[in-house]
N, C-alpha and C positions, 0 to 999 in steps of 0.2 A: 503493500500500500505506499508506504513512505517513498518507494523507489519509483512507483507511477507518478506521485505528486511531485516528487524532483524533477521528474522529465517533462512533466506538465508545464511545471514555472519555467524551466529552462526553453521550453517551447515558445511558450508565450512571449519571453523576453525576446527571443531571435524574431519571432514576428513583430514586434514592437518596435524592431530597429536597434535593438542594444547588442552590442559587443563585447566579448569577453577576452581580456588580453593577458596572456601568460606570461609573468614576469619573467626576465632572463636571471638565471642564476648568476651569483657572485662568483668571479673569476680572479685569479692572481697574476698579476704582471712579471713577468720573468726579465733577469738582468742580461742587457746587452753589450753594457759598457761600464765597468767598476771604475768611473772616472775620478771617483773621491772628490767630487767636486766642494767647495765651500759652501755656495749658494747656487746651485743650477736653477737655471729659468729660461724663459723666452724661447720654448720649442717652436720650432718652425719647419714645415717639411718644403724643401725649394722643387717645384713641380717639374722644372726642366733639368736641374742637375741630378735629381733623384737622390739626394742627401738631406741630412737633416742639421738644420742650423739650431745651436742653443748657446747660452752665454753662462758664466760662472760669474755673478755679479761681484762678489767680494775677491774671487781669485782673478778679476780684473782680465778676463779674456773670453774672446769669441770661440766657440768651436764649430767644427764641421764634420759630422760624422757620415761616414760610407758604410752603409749595411753591406754592400757588395763585398766590399774589403775587410769591413769590421774595422778600419781605421780611423783615428779620430786626429784631424787637424786643428792646433790651435794657435791663436793669434793674438799676442798680448796687446791689450787696450791703453796698459798705463794708467787707467782710472776706471772706478765702479761702472760697470757696462748693465744697462737695466732689460734692455730689449735688442732685437735684431728683426729686420725686414728687408726683403729683396728689393732691387731697383731694376726697373725695366730698362734694358741696355746692358746690365751687367753691374756686378758690386752689389754692395748693401748699404742700409742705414744703420747705425748703431747710436744707441742714445746712451752717452758716457755722463757720469756726473760734469764732466768739462765741457758738456755740450752735445749738439747732434751732429754726428761726423758720418760723411762717408767713408767705407772702408773698402778698400781694393782687398777682394776676397783671393788673390792670387800671391801677393806679395805682402799684404797688410798694412798697406799706407793709408794714412788717416787724413782726412780733410774736414776742416771745420765748415759746418752750413749755418748751424744757428744755434743760440746760447739762451733760452729764455729765463733760465734760473741762475745767471751770472750775478754774483755778489751774493749768494748765499750758500756759504762753504757747508752748512749743515743740512742741504737739500740734494736729493739725488733723483734722477729718473727711475722708474720702475717698469712695468709691464706695458707693451703697447703692440698695434698692430696698423695694417692699412686698412682703410675704407674701399667698398666698390669703385668709388671714383678715383682711387689712387692717390688718396690723402694719407700723412701719416700721423696717427693718433698717439700720444705717449703722456703717461702720468708721472706724476711724483709721489715721494715721501720724504718726511724728515728722517734724518738719520740720529737726531737727539732725543727722539720720542715725542716731540711736540705734535699734538692733535688738531686736526682740522684747518692745518696752514699750507696744505698741499693743493693740488690742481691737476686739472687734465687739459691738455695741450692739443692743438691741430696744426700740422703743418701742411700749407695748401701747398698746390703744385708750383706756383711761383716763390716757394720757399719762406712766405710770410707765415708767421706762427701766432696762433690765435689763441688765448686761453679760453676754454669752452665753460669747465666747471670750477667753484673755488669750494674751499671749505672740506677738502679731501684730506683723510687722514693717510692710506695707505692704497695709491691708486692700483687697480690690478685688472683682472680679466676684462676684455673688452671683444664683441664679437657683433655682426650684422646679419640680418635674416637674408634668405633667397630672394625676396621680392624687393630688397634695397628700402625698406620702410621702417625698420624697427632697430635700434642700436640697444644690445644689453652689457651693462657694465657692472663692476662689483668695486665697492670700496671695502677692504677685507673687515677691520674691526666691527663695522655696523652690520655683518653677516647678511647684508641684502644684495639682492639682485636686481638692480633697476632698469627699466625699460624706457625708451625715449623714441617719440617719434623722429624719423632721420630723413632729411632731404639730399638726396643723393647729387642733385644737381649743384645744390651750394654748400653741402656738407655741416648746414645748420641740423640742430638737435631742439626738439620741444617738447612739453607735455611729460616731464620727467615723473615716474610713478613707480612704485614698487611692485616688480613681478612678483616675487616670492623671497621668502627669507631662508636661511640655512639653519635648520634647528639646533640648538646646541648638543642635543642627543647624538649628533652624527661625530661629536669629538673634534670638530675641525672647522676652520672659517676659511671662507672663499678665497682662492689665489688665483693662478691661471685658468683659461675658460677657452673653449674651442666649441664649435657647432658641427653637427653632423649632418648627411644628407636628408636626413627626416626632420631638420628643424628642431632636434634636442641638444640642450647643453650638456658639455662635458664639464665639469669643475673639478680642478685639484683641491683638496681639502687640507690645507696647512694644521698640521698636527695631529690628522687623522690616519695617516698612512694608507691613504685611498682617493680615488678618481672617481666620482659620482655622476651618473648621468640622470639630468632632471627634463620634467616638461615645464617649460616656460609659461604655457598658459595656466597649468593647475597647480604648479607649485609639487608636484609628485616626484619623488624619487624612483626612477626605473631600474636602476643598474647601480652596482657597485664593483669597482676593480680594487682588489687590496693590493699594496704594495708594502713590500717588506723594508719600508724606511717611513719612519714617521713623517717627515717634513716634505711632503709631494707638494711640487710647486707649480708645475706647468704641465700642460698636455698638447698633443698635435697629432694629427691623422697624417700617416704617410705610407710609404710602399708604393709598388707599381699602380695597385688599384685603391690606393687612399683606404685600407682596410686594416691597417697596423696603427692603433694609438701608441703614440711613444710620449714617456712619460720622466720629467726631469725632478730630481731632489736635492735635499740639502744636508749638510752633517755639521755646520758650524755651530748651532746652539743647542745641541746634543750633549747630555752629560758623558764622561768616561764610561760609567756604568750602562748606560741605554746604547753608547755606541758599540760596546761588546755584544749586546742583545742584536743590535741591528748594524753588523759590519758593513753592509752594502749601502749606507746611507751616503748619499750623495752621487750615487751612480744614475745612469741612464736605463730605463727599464721599457719593455714592450708588450704589448696583449693584441690578440684579435678579439675585439668585443662583439663581431656579429654585425655590426653596421659599419658604412663606410662615410669617410669625411668629405670635405669639399676643398678645393684648392685655395691656397693662402693668395692673397691681393697683393700686388706690386706697387711700390711708390712710383708715380708715372711724369713727376715732374723732372725738369731739366735741371742737372747738377753739373 
C-alpha cells in the first residue's frame, strides 16, 4: 500500500512538471604539483597555450604549469602578485603590489601599465579577471588588517582605471554570466556572493544585491570563484579545504570537492575539454602541527567534477 502511494505521488509530481535532481557525490581532488606555494592563487587556464597560469602571491611569482609535461615554469615578479589574466596578442597582465604590469611570458620582462594604489604601501591587489568585453577587473585588500578600505577596479581597453566599488575588505572571486548580463562578486569576510546587473557595452554595473550567503557551517569563507557551462558557481572556501558548487539563483550548495589542504584559494576549469577543475592552495598560515597533518598544502590539485567550464576572457586593450 505504501509503495503504491509513493509511486502515485511521484507520478503526480512528474505530471505537474516537477523534476528531481540527484545530487552528485562529494569527490576528492588529487595533487598534480607539489608546489609548496606560500599563497597559491589566481588559477586560469590559457585556452590557446593549453597551460594553467597561477600565482604565488607572497612567493612573488607567476607560475605556468604544463599538464602535458608536468613541468611548472616560474617567473619572479619582485612584488606580491594578486592575479594574472591573458592579453590578446600575447603575454599577460599581472596585478602586483607595485601596480598592474604586462609580463612577457617568454622572458619574464615586466612593463608598468597603471597603479591606482600608489601611495599606500599597506595595500595590495588580490583576485581579478577579464569581463566579456575584454576589460580587466581587479580588487584589493589591506595587508595590515584594515577593514572596508579596499576597492574593486576596472581597467578599460584604453588603459584607464576606474574604481567601481569601495568599502571592500578582501576583494575576491568575480565572474560573469554567459548572457553577459550579470556579474557575481565575493568580498571574503562578508560571506556573501553579490550579484550586479552588468552592461557589456560600457562595463558599468548596477543594482547590487545579495545573491546568497556562504553558511558558517561550511567551515570556510568565499575566496576564488569560477563558473561552469551550466551557469553554476564554483567557489574555493578558504579554511574549509574544499571547493563547492552553488546554484546562484537558489543559494543551494550542489556539490563539494574535498582538498587535502585547508587553505583552498582559487579554482579554474582547464584541460582540452575544459572538464578538469584545477585548484590552488596555500600553506603560509598553517601551524607546524597542521602542516604535518596536511603536508600537501601549497600544492596544485585537480579533479574531474562531471561538468565543463567556460573559456577565460582575454584583456583586449592595446598595450
